[in-house]
MIVEX-628585 format. One line per field, with one value per residue (C-alpha): residue in three letters; x, y, z. Coordinates in nm, 3 decimals, m for minus. Example, Ala and Ser with C-alpha at 12.3 -4.5 7.8 and 13.67 -1.06 7.14 Angstrom:
BEGIN
res c(ala	ser)
c1 c(1.230	1.367)
c2 c(m0.450	m0.106)
c3 c(0.780	0.714)
***
This chain:
BEGIN
res c(met	lys	leu	asn	glu	val	glu	ile	gly	lys	asn	val	ser	asp	leu	ala	val	arg	val	val	ser	val	ala	pro	pro	arg	ile	val	arg	ala	arg	gly	gly	arg	lys	thr	gln	leu	thr	glu	val	leu	val	ala	asp	his	thr	gly	thr	thr	ile	leu	ser	leu	trp	gly	phe	gly	gln	gly	ala	ala	leu	ser	ala	gly	leu	val	ile	lys	ile	thr	asp	gly	trp	ala	lys	glu	trp	gln	gly	lys	met	gln	leu	ser	leu	gly	his	ser	gly	arg	phe	glu	ile	ile	glu	asp	asp	glu	ser	leu	pro	ser	ile	ser	gly	leu	arg	lys	arg	ala	pro	ser	asp	glu	ile	ser	glu)
c1 c(8.421	8.057	7.815	7.831	8.210	8.184	8.268	8.142	8.423	8.629	8.720	8.522	8.793	8.605	8.236	7.995	7.624	7.293	7.080	6.741	6.591	6.686	6.508	6.429	6.717	6.661	6.829	6.987	7.212	7.556	7.785	7.888	7.544	7.589	7.315	7.383	7.190	7.157	7.051	6.997	7.034	6.927	7.191	7.221	7.413	7.333	7.447	7.232	7.115	7.224	7.192	7.454	7.446	7.551	7.630	7.646	7.432	7.380	7.535	7.343	7.145	7.243	7.141	6.823	6.693	6.859	7.197	7.515	7.767	8.118	8.208	8.578	8.742	8.411	8.344	8.107	7.943	7.660	7.351	7.053	7.174	7.223	7.524	7.538	7.791	7.934	8.194	8.370	8.621	8.814	8.554	8.372	8.124	8.090	7.819	7.957	7.837	7.589	7.764	7.467	7.682	7.444	7.081	6.821	6.639	6.314	6.489	6.654	6.331	6.166	6.442	6.483	6.344	6.020	6.119	6.429	6.360	6.058	6.055)
c2 c(m0.538	m0.427	m0.330	0.038	0.025	m0.111	0.144	0.132	0.043	m0.120	m0.475	m0.647	m0.844	m1.018	m0.964	m1.175	m1.119	m1.293	m1.403	m1.229	m1.372	m1.537	m1.442	m1.718	m1.757	m1.615	m1.653	m1.335	m1.241	m1.141	m0.904	m1.073	m1.232	m1.560	m1.676	m1.720	m1.750	m1.462	m1.518	m1.209	m1.251	m0.988	m0.985	m0.778	m0.707	m0.471	m0.172	m0.223	m0.436	m0.486	m0.726	m0.991	m1.080	m1.438	m1.506	m1.855	m2.165	m2.317	m2.027	m1.968	m2.292	m2.383	m2.047	m1.982	m1.716	m1.717	m1.858	m1.665	m1.636	m1.500	m1.312	m1.311	m1.106	m0.969	m0.640	m0.350	m0.183	0.057	m0.062	0.167	0.406	0.144	m0.049	m0.418	m0.685	m0.922	m1.196	m1.109	m1.363	m1.438	m1.379	m1.650	m1.705	m1.980	m2.070	m2.026	m2.117	m1.874	m1.742	m1.508	m1.196	m1.086	m0.988	m1.263	m1.308	m1.174	m0.859	m0.804	m0.853	m0.577	m0.339	m0.457	m0.223	m0.361	m0.295	m0.512	m0.886	m1.079	m1.450)
c3 c(6.060	6.086	5.809	5.899	5.845	5.490	5.220	4.862	4.624	4.897	4.992	5.268	5.443	5.723	5.805	6.011	5.940	6.000	5.704	5.731	5.412	5.084	4.761	4.513	4.266	3.920	3.585	3.449	3.161	3.275	3.090	2.771	2.728	2.914	3.148	3.516	3.839	4.084	4.444	4.658	5.032	5.284	5.558	5.875	6.188	6.473	6.262	5.950	5.659	5.300	5.008	4.938	4.566	4.498	4.133	3.986	3.971	4.315	4.506	4.827	4.805	5.162	5.308	5.505	5.741	6.080	5.977	6.053	5.772	5.749	5.430	5.347	5.071	4.945	4.771	4.836	4.539	4.473	4.287	4.230	4.498	4.770	4.893	4.807	4.885	4.628	4.643	4.319	4.193	4.510	4.782	4.971	5.248	5.503	5.750	6.100	6.447	6.599	6.909	6.972	6.921	6.643	6.709	6.670	6.341	6.488	6.611	6.272	6.077	6.279	6.172	5.811	5.544	5.404	5.044	5.049	5.017	5.128	5.194)
***
């Protein structure tokens, strides 16, 4: 699966993307009022970019620009008019070996929208 094949409101079964940048984690109030940590990760492949929202304390701590991750059983949603990815309850991500099938980090940064996430 590629980013341009992801549909809002649908499951993301298997998607490999490169991490472009990771925003500093922030504490937010989730539905129901409890506090949790949100880490937003700008990810890309050769078809586009989007935000991966990681909910929960410590989620995304091992991520940094340039890594390649595989998202399994994720979810695509719309937030403020743009598509975002989320892991939901059963989704996960793992850092995978960079087989150079995705564009380099420098090539992706040139194409990434400037209003997304800055390092």
